[in-house]
C-alpha positions as CSV (number, residue, x, y, z in Angstrom):
1,M,0.0,0.0,0.0
2,A,2.9,2.4,0.6
3,G,3.7,2.5,-3.1
4,W,0.1,3.1,-3.9
5,G,0.0,6.3,-1.8
6,K,3.2,7.6,-3.3
7,E,1.8,6.9,-6.8
8,I,-1.3,9.0,-6.0
9,L,0.9,11.8,-4.5
10,D,3.1,11.8,-7.7
11,Q,0.0,12.0,-9.9
12,I,-1.5,14.9,-7.9
13,K,1.8,16.8,-7.8
14,A,2.1,16.4,-11.6
15,A,-1.4,17.8,-12.1
16,L,-0.8,20.9,-9.9
17,P,0.8,24.1,-11.1
18,A,4.5,24.3,-10.3
19,S,4.0,26.7,-7.4
20,L,1.6,24.5,-5.6
21,G,3.6,21.4,-6.4
22,Q,6.6,22.9,-4.7
23,K,4.6,23.8,-1.6
24,A,3.2,20.2,-1.5
25,A,6.7,18.8,-1.5
26,A,7.7,21.0,1.5
27,A,4.8,20.2,3.8
28,S,1.2,19.5,2.9
29,T,-1.5,21.3,1.0
30,S,-5.3,20.9,0.6
31,V,-6.7,20.3,-2.8
32,V,-10.4,21.1,-3.2
33,L,-12.1,18.4,-5.2
34,A,-15.4,20.2,-5.9
35,S,-17.4,23.0,-4.4
36,D,-19.8,20.6,-2.7
37,Q,-17.1,18.2,-1.2
38,G,-14.5,18.4,1.4
39,A,-10.8,18.8,1.0
40,L,-8.2,16.1,0.2
41,T,-5.0,16.6,2.1
42,V,-1.8,15.1,0.7
43,T,1.5,15.2,2.6
44,A,5.0,14.8,1.3
45,S,5.2,11.4,2.9
46,G,2.5,10.1,0.6
47,T,-0.3,10.0,3.1
48,V,-3.8,10.9,1.9
49,A,-6.3,12.2,4.5
50,I,-9.9,12.7,3.4
51,S,-11.5,15.3,5.7
52,S,-15.1,14.7,4.7
53,V,-17.4,12.6,2.5
54,A,-20.9,13.5,1.5
55,L,-23.3,11.0,3.1
56,P,-26.8,10.4,1.7
57,A,-29.8,11.4,3.9
58,A,-31.7,8.3,2.9
59,V,-31.4,5.0,1.0
60,I,-33.1,4.8,-2.3
61,A,-33.8,1.2,-3.6
62,G,-36.0,-0.4,-6.1
63,Q,-36.4,-2.4,-9.3
64,K,-37.0,-1.3,-12.8
65,A,-38.1,-3.5,-15.8
66,I,-38.1,-2.6,-19.4
67,A,-41.5,-3.4,-20.9
68,S,-40.4,-3.2,-24.5
69,H,-36.7,-3.7,-25.4
70,G,-35.3,-1.0,-27.6
71,T,-36.9,1.7,-25.5
72,A,-34.6,3.5,-23.1
73,E,-36.2,4.3,-19.8
74,A,-35.0,6.4,-16.8
75,L,-34.0,4.3,-13.9
76,G,-36.4,6.2,-11.7
77,A,-38.1,9.5,-11.0
78,S,-36.0,12.6,-10.4
79,T,-34.3,11.9,-7.0
80,V,-31.3,13.7,-5.7
81,L,-28.4,11.3,-4.9
82,A,-25.4,12.3,-2.7
83,S,-23.3,9.2,-3.5
84,G,-24.5,7.6,-6.7
85,V,-26.4,4.4,-7.4
86,R,-25.4,0.7,-7.7
87,I,-27.3,-1.1,-10.5
88,K,-27.6,-4.9,-10.7
89,A,-29.1,-6.9,-13.6
90,L,-31.7,-9.3,-12.2
91,A,-30.5,-12.9,-11.9
92,G,-33.4,-14.2,-14.0
93,N,-32.6,-12.1,-17.0
94,T,-32.0,-14.0,-20.2
95,G,-30.6,-11.1,-22.2
96,D,-28.4,-8.1,-21.7
97,I,-29.1,-4.9,-19.8
98,Y,-27.6,-1.6,-21.2
99,V,-26.8,1.3,-18.8
100,G,-26.1,4.8,-19.9
101,G,-27.5,8.2,-20.5
102,A,-30.7,9.1,-22.5
103,S,-29.2,7.8,-25.7
104,V,-28.6,4.2,-24.4
105,A,-30.1,1.6,-26.7
106,S,-30.7,-2.2,-26.7
107,D,-27.4,-2.5,-28.6
108,A,-25.3,0.3,-27.1
109,G,-24.4,1.2,-23.6
110,F,-22.6,-0.4,-20.6
111,V,-23.5,-4.0,-20.8
112,L,-24.6,-6.1,-17.8
113,D,-25.3,-9.8,-18.0
114,A,-27.6,-11.4,-15.5
115,G,-26.3,-10.9,-12.0
116,E,-23.7,-8.3,-13.0
117,E,-23.6,-4.8,-11.4
118,V,-22.1,-1.4,-11.9
119,F,-21.8,1.7,-9.7
120,V,-22.6,5.0,-11.3
121,E,-21.4,8.2,-9.6
122,I,-24.3,10.5,-10.5
123,D,-26.3,13.1,-8.6
124,N,-29.8,12.2,-9.9
125,L,-31.5,8.9,-10.4
126,A,-33.4,10.2,-13.4
127,S,-30.1,10.8,-15.2
128,V,-29.4,7.1,-15.5
129,Y,-31.2,5.2,-18.3
130,I,-31.4,1.5,-19.0
131,D,-32.5,-0.6,-21.9
132,S,-32.6,-4.4,-22.5
133,S,-32.2,-6.8,-25.3
134,V,-35.3,-8.8,-24.2
135,D,-38.7,-7.5,-23.2
136,A,-39.7,-7.5,-19.5
137,E,-36.2,-7.8,-18.1
138,G,-34.6,-5.4,-15.6
139,V,-32.5,-4.3,-12.8
140,S,-32.5,-3.7,-9.1
141,Y,-30.8,-0.6,-7.7
142,I,-29.7,1.0,-4.4
143,G,-28.2,4.4,-3.8
144,G,-28.5,7.5,-1.8
């Protein structure tokens, strides 16, 4: 794991402007990841300390079936997510499930076979679409 921390530190240093990279090598610096997230502190020793993580206020879970394959459907109604959604193809599916944006199709997207899953880092459930290669097949999902 020690090499893993140094690798991340080296990647962050390479991405920072030279003036910040020099400061990071001397001590530590905070890098702001996004306006709605906490800071990531990286020290010269290669240690990474995450000061905060956005936690969901509630768990969202459900199932979604595609009535007619070839018709992309939103995974759910507009629901704000703090930490994304995990999508799992139902074990009984006989065809493929396709995950993506509004343009996902029954032959294009991130493919899930029966029982496979994917985590999508997204802020709204309605932004994720699914389609299937067979009528009446679907997914279960959980997020928050």
